[in-house]
GUKOLDREN-261865 format. One record per residue (C-alpha): residue in three letters; y, z, x. Coordinates in steps of 0.1 Angstrom, whole numbers, plus 5000, padded with zeros to 4 digits. Each point is the difference from the previous one (the first is absolute). Last residue first. Example, Ala and Ser with C-alpha at 12.3 -4.5 7.8 and 13.67 -1.06 7.14 Angstrom:
% GUKOLDREN-261865
SER498950715137ALA496650074986
This chain:
% GUKOLDREN-261865
GLN573446044954VAL500250084962GLU502449924982GLY500049635002ARG500249924963ARG495849845001LEU498950285021LYS501450254978VAL498649894971LEU496849935017PHE500250455006PRO501050064963GLY496449784987PHE498250165029GLY498450234978GLU501150214967SER502249674989GLY497549735004LEU498049825032TRP497350334997TYR499949984965GLN500249644994VAL497149955026LEU498050274989ASN499749934963THR499449665003VAL497350045025GLY498550274977ARG500049754969SER498649785019THR496850255008LEU500150104965THR499549614995ALA497449925013GLY498049754988SER502349735018LEU502650125023GLY503549934989ASP501549715012VAL503950075013LYS502850054982TYR503850025009VAL500549665008ALA498449904966GLN502950154977PRO501249654989ASP496349904988SER499249625015ASN497950195026ASP497650164974VAL498550285023GLY496650104996GLY497950174971LYS501750315002ALA503150015022LEU500550235029GLN503450135001ILE503649985014ILE502350184981ALA502050195026GLN503450024979GLY503349915020GLN501849864970ASN499249615013ASN496350114999TYR498450135031VAL496549935019LYS499949655006LYS497149825007GLY500149755034LYS496450115013TRP497950214972LEU497549764994ALA498949985038LYS498650374990TRP497649864973ASN498949725023PRO499650265031ASN497450224973ASP501250395008VAL501250054965GLU496449854990GLY498750355001GLY501350024961LEU497349764995GLY497649855024PRO499450345015THR501250294977GLU503050185017GLY499750215029GLN503249945019ASP501550015031TYR502049755019PHE501649834973GLY501749715003PHE504049804990GLY501549755018ILE503749845005VAL501050124966THR503449894993ASN502650324987PHE501350125027ASP502049705013ASP499250045033GLU496249944990LEU497650244989ALA496750165009ILE497950164981PHE497550255015GLY496650204988TYR498250324986MET497849964963THR499550314990SER496349964984TRP497849934974LEU502049794971GLY503249955018TYR502150315010GLY503349985027HIS501449925034VAL502649785019PRO501250005034LEU502949775010ILE500849745021VAL503649875005ARG501049655011ASP503049795025ILE501450344998GLY503649925021ILE501349735014ASP498549975035SER496950054981LYS498250314991VAL496550074986LEU500250324977TYR497150254996VAL500350274974SER498850335001ALA500550264963PHE501650335000LYS499950264965ALA496249905000ARG498949924962ARG497650234983LYS498049904972ILE499149645011SER499849874964ALA501549715008PRO501950044968ASP501050325011GLU503450144984SER498849914963GLY497950255006ALA499650225032LEU501550015031ALA500250325026VAL502449925029SER498749985038LEU500650125034GLN499850394992PRO497749994976ASP497749815025LYS497349754986ALA502349705000ALA501250115041ALA496349895008GLN500149694977GLN503449945020ASP498250045034TYR503050015029THR499749955032ALA502349735011PRO502450064977LYS499850425014ILE500650254969GLY500150385004ALA502050004970GLU502850205011ASP500149725029LEU499849724980GLU502850144979ALA502350055034GLN498549615010THR501849924968ALA497649814979PHE500649624995ALA501350004963GLY499150004964THR501650314992GLU496650164987LEU497349745021ASN501650145033VAL498749685020ILE498150035033ARG500349695025THR497049835019GLU502249685015ILE497849695004SER500249805031GLU497550205019PHE497449924977VAL499349645008THR498950185035ASP498050254982ILE498249774984SER499049775030THR501349635000ASN498049734997SER498950024967ASP503750104983LEU500150234973MET503450014986ASN499749874963ALA501550354991ALA497750144984SER497749905027LEU502250165023ILE499750304981ASN496450034999ARG499649935033LYS502250245008ARG498350274980ASP496549895018LEU501350065032ASP501250344992LYS496150104983ASN498349865033ALA502650205026ASN499150324975GLN496349845007ILE500350065036PRO501950285006LYS497750224974LEU496449845022GLY500450335022VAL500650264977ALA497549794979ALA497650005031ALA500550335011ALA498950184964VAL497149794992PHE498650105037ILE501050334995SER498250014964CYS496849925018VAL500150225022LEU500250304976CYS497249824970LEU497950015031SER500250285012LEU500450134961ALA496249794998VAL498650185031ILE500950304989ILE498749974968THR496749915017LYS499750265025GLN500150244970ILE497549814978SER497550045031ASP500950355011ASN499450104959ASN496449805004SER499650175031ALA500750304984MET497649974975
């Protein structure tokens, strides 16, 4: 009996020792790979920003092309670039600011409910990253992060506008979990290409760009504000419309874009 007990004890000790050694190796690997994972995440972010702005160049590295883009932080409550004092108070560094994480922090975000939240995001960060492409005469294009709920998931993407801050250059999602073949068609390059040249705002300054159920009728005077809806994915299509109108509207980047048009922000 004692021999059996010794055998069980030894088995437990060996098992625990093995678990301890394995956990040490796993922890060390996680720590060692963290910089690589962060670098890959940052590279993927840059790739998606450049893709939205139609600036990907197969002959030039992503980092090199991205050098032409300036990252700024916008205070969504004022519609202006955040001051250094505001950034310092919030503990924000433009190059590393995580807007998704900020939206979960009550100190860095505001709660939304009901009609305030058409995009179903629940909380909106007080500050948002924007990406500017500049030329000798000013801002050539602006790339804005957008997100909102579809049928199954929160969809995260970027939309790029020309220097009139109204005409779409490109649009795409980099993270979504919609139904493959239906709502998942938001990743279809042919559908994303339909956004190019579309207008966001009407003459009254309202963000009315939307997905059209059944497709766009080009004879419609409002066709310039419409993109073909996703076949068989009504709720995803509605979610895309809601999130784009929200983020480009008065509660999102709308006031900032107005100031850009007027030359009130530098």
